[in-house]
N, C-alpha and C positions, 0 to 999 in steps of 0.2 A: 504494500500500500504506500509506504514511504517512497519507495523507488518510483512508483507511478506518479506521485505528486511532484517529486523532484524533476522528472522528465517533462511534465506539463509546465512546471515553472521555468525550466531552461528554454523550452520551446517558445513560451510566451515572451521571455526576455529577448530571445533572438529576433522574434517577429517585431518587437517594439523597437529594437535597435535598427533593424532594416528599414522600418517605416520612418524613423527619425532621419536616417541617412538619405532616404529618397526625398524626404521633405527638404532637407538641407540642400541637396543637389538641385531640386526644383527651384528653391529660392535663389540659389546662386545663378542658375541659368536665366531666371527672370530678371535678376538685377544686372547681369553681365550684358555688355553691348553686343554679344553674339546671339542674342535672342532673334527669333524669326522676324520680329518687327524692328528692323534696324536700318541705318542709312550708310552702311559700309560701302555699298556700290557707288553712292554719290560722292563719298569721301575719296574713294579710289579714282573716280573719273576726274574730280577736281584736282587731286594731286598730280595725276598724269598730265592733265591739260596744262597746268601751270609749269610743270617741269619741261614739257615739250615746247614752251615758248623759247627755250634755248635753241631749238632747231630752227624756229622762225628767225631768230636773231642771227644764227650762223649763216643761213642762206642769204639773208638780207645783206650782211657785211661782205660776203663773198662776191655778190653781184653788183652792189651799188657803185663800186669803183670803176666799172666799165663805162658807165655814162658820165660819172662825175669827173673822170680823168680828162675828158674833152674840155671841160671848163677849167680844171686845175692847172693844166699845162699852159693856159693863157694867163690866168690870174697870177701864178707864181713863176711864170716863164721857165717852166721845167724843161730841161734837156732830156734826151732819150734815156741816158743812164739814170737820171733822177726819177723819171717816170717808172722805170723798172724797180728802183728802190722803194718807191711809194707802194707799188703793187706787191713787191716781195716782202715788205715789212710785216704784213699780216701773217704770212707763212713763217717768217723768222720768229715772230713772237710766239706763234703756236708751237714751233720747235723747241724754244727755250723752256716753256712751261711743261711741255710733255715729258721733259727729263725728270721733273719732280712731282708731276701731277698725281701719280699713283700714291705717293706718300701722303699728300694732302687728303686724298679720298679716304685712305685707310685710317688716318689718324683723327681727322676732324669730321668725316662723314659726308654723305652725298648732299644732304640739305645745306650744310654750311658751304660746300663747294659751289653749289648752284647760286646761293646768295652772293658769294664772293665774285663769281664770274659776272653776275648782273651789275655789281658795283664797279668792277673793272671796265666793263663795257661803257657804263655811264661816264666814268672818268676819262677813258680814252677818247670818247666822242666829244666831250666838252673841250678837251685839250685841242683836238683837231679843228673844231669849229671856232673856238674863241681866240686862239692864237694863230694868226695867219702867217705861217712861215713853213719852209720846207721841213726843217728838223722837228718842229712841233707836230707836223702832219705825220712824219715817220714814227716818232715816239708814240703818238696817239694811236696809230694803226697797230703798232707792236702791242700796246696794252689790250686793244681789242682782239688781236690774235691770240694773246694769252687766255683771254676770256673764252674765246671760241674753242680753243684746244681742250680746256678743262671741262667746259660745259657739255661738250659732245659726249664725253665718257660719263660724267656725273649724272646727266639727265637720263640717259639710257639705262644706267644701273638703277637709278631711283625708280623709274617707271616700271622696270622689270621686277624689282624687289617689293614694291607695295601692291602690285597687281596679283590676282590669283594666277596659278599656273596656266589655266586655260585662256587667259586674257593677254598673256605676255607678248605673244607674237604680234597681235594687233596693236598693242600699245607702242611697241618699238617701231612698227610700220607707220603709226601716226607721227612719230618723231621724223621719220624720213619724209613723210608728206609735208610736214611743217617746214622742213629745210627747203623743199622745192617751192612751196608757197612763199617763203621768204625771198627766194630768188626772183619770183614773179613780182613781188612788191618792190624789190630793189631796182629791177629794170623799169618797172612802171613809174616809180617816183622819179627815177633819173630822167625818164622821158618827160614827165609832167613838169619838171623844173629845169629842163634843158635850155629853154629860152628865157628863163627868169634871171635877172642879174643876181649874182651870188646864190644861184639856185642850188649849188653843191652843198651849201650850209644846211638847207632844208632837207636835202637828201640824206646827209650824214645824220642829222638830228631825228630822222624818222624812227631810229632804233630806241630812242630814249623812252618812249611810252611803254613798249613791252618790257624793257629792262627794269624800269621803276616799278611797274606792275608786278613783275616777278619777285623783285627784291622786297616788296611790301607784303605780298601774300605768302611767300614761302615760309617765313617764320611761324605762321599760324598752322601749317600742315604738319602731319606726323613725320617722325624720323623713319628711316628704313629699319624694319625689324631685324634684318640680317646684320646691319651695322651695329645695332644695339647688342645683339648676341655676340658679335665679334669683340665687343668691348666689355663682355661679361656683365651686362646690365639686363639680367634675366627678367626681372619684374617689369621693367619698362617695355621690353620686347614683347612680353606676354600681353600686357595691357594694350600696346599699340596694335598688335595683330588682331586682338579681339575687336578693336574699333574698326579696323580695315575690313574685317570679315563679317561684321554685323549684318545679318540678313542674307548673307551669302553662304556661310558655313556655320556649323554648330561648334560647341566647345571641344568635342572630341576631335573634330577635323582640324581645329586650330592647334591642338596639342600634337597631332600627327605632323602638321606642317612645321611646327617648331622643332620637332625631333629630326625631320628631314634637313632643316637648315643646319642644325648642330652637326649632323653627319657630314654634310657638305663642307662645313668649315673645318671639321676635323681632317677631312681628306685634303683640303687645301694646305693645311699646315705641314703635311708630309712632303710637300714640294718646295724647293728653293729656287733661287734665280738661275743657278747653273743647270737645273733640271730642264730648262728650256732648250738646252743644246744636247740633250740626251734622248735616247730612244724610249725611255721609260714612259709608259702610257701614251705613246705616240706624240709626246710633247714637241720633239724636233720637227715632225711632219706638220703639226699644227702651226708652228712658228713659220715654217717655210711657205705654207699656203697663204697665211696672212701677209707675209712680206711680199709674196708674188702678186697678190691682189693690189696692194698699195703701189708697188712698182709699175704694174701695168696701167693703173689709173693715171699715174704721173707720166708714163711714157707715151700714152695716147694724146697728151696735150690738153686734156679736158679742162683743168684749172686755168690754163693760159687762154683757152678759147673764151671762157667766161669773163676773164679779167680784161681782155683786149678786144672783145667782140665789137664794141662800138668804134674803137680806133681803127680796126681792120676794115670794117664796112665803110667808114668814112673815107678811107684811103682808096677804096675801089670804086667810088662813084656816087655814094650817098651824100648828097650835099646838105650841109647843116647838121648841127648836133641832134636836133629833134628827129630827123629822118634816120640817122645812123642808129640812134638809141632805140627807136621804135622797131626797126628791122631786127635788132639783136634780140628782142623779146621772143622771137619765133623759136630760138634755140631752147629757151626755158620751157616753152609749152611742150616741146618734145620730151624734155627731161621730166616734166611733171606727170606725163601719162603713165610712166612705169610704176612709181609708188602709189598712184591713185588706183590703178588696177589691182595692185598687190593688197590693198587694204580691204578688199571684198573677198 
């Protein structure tokens, strides 16, 4: 009889504990931002959209010099070597920052890097516009080039790391689409202000609005969960991922994603810089493929075509800055078609 009563009591206690645990879990799920009624999708879309403004600014800065150069060579009486230095200063600035950009991304994070690049873009643009001299223009374009180099990597990483796995391809493709849209805007504004006195100032200043908008909104958006985990900030990473996945995934799916990120970070720590030149995990082959793509892009002359399109067209029979700049926009329409089709 005593044994029977003891069994009943143990069973009752077990059921009570299970019931309490279920109630606690239910309360946690209701209070957590990962409940079904959440706004995680809106937060992800907002974060990706603001980050992809970097693509818009990159395309704009790469293309505006084509039309603006026609005015600058007259205003500053630039020789051919000086024109080449003005065009090449953007790429030289990008090269300089690319040497240490990875350290900035890993130490200070993607969000900080995006804010930094937006401010660098503003500073370089103001220097180029406000101080009318050859060297001020070169230094200003170098600062913008630094911003372009870092923002290209930071924005793509941020967009991929805040978005769910099933969205990442489209999010990165949106960045590419924004780059080409920026090119269209760069050529378009160059043409619009080609006949305006000091119109190059307005063309250069067109990037200030998206840069200031990005610098103002980005601090309000969440950090990358992957970066937070890499910095051993577990609680912040968990809370951030819950916000980003609210209404998209449940608590268990968020935990699975965090575990996957930890495993990926652990695998990354097994590789060092010298592993890039070894056959382990096909790292050398990956490096060669990436280097070959960059080399072929430069060898085809595509960047030079964008930078000197208006100048070349002006020298082959298009009379006037407006006609040459307008004709050069046809190149960008062709370039825009590829990313546009890829986004669907």
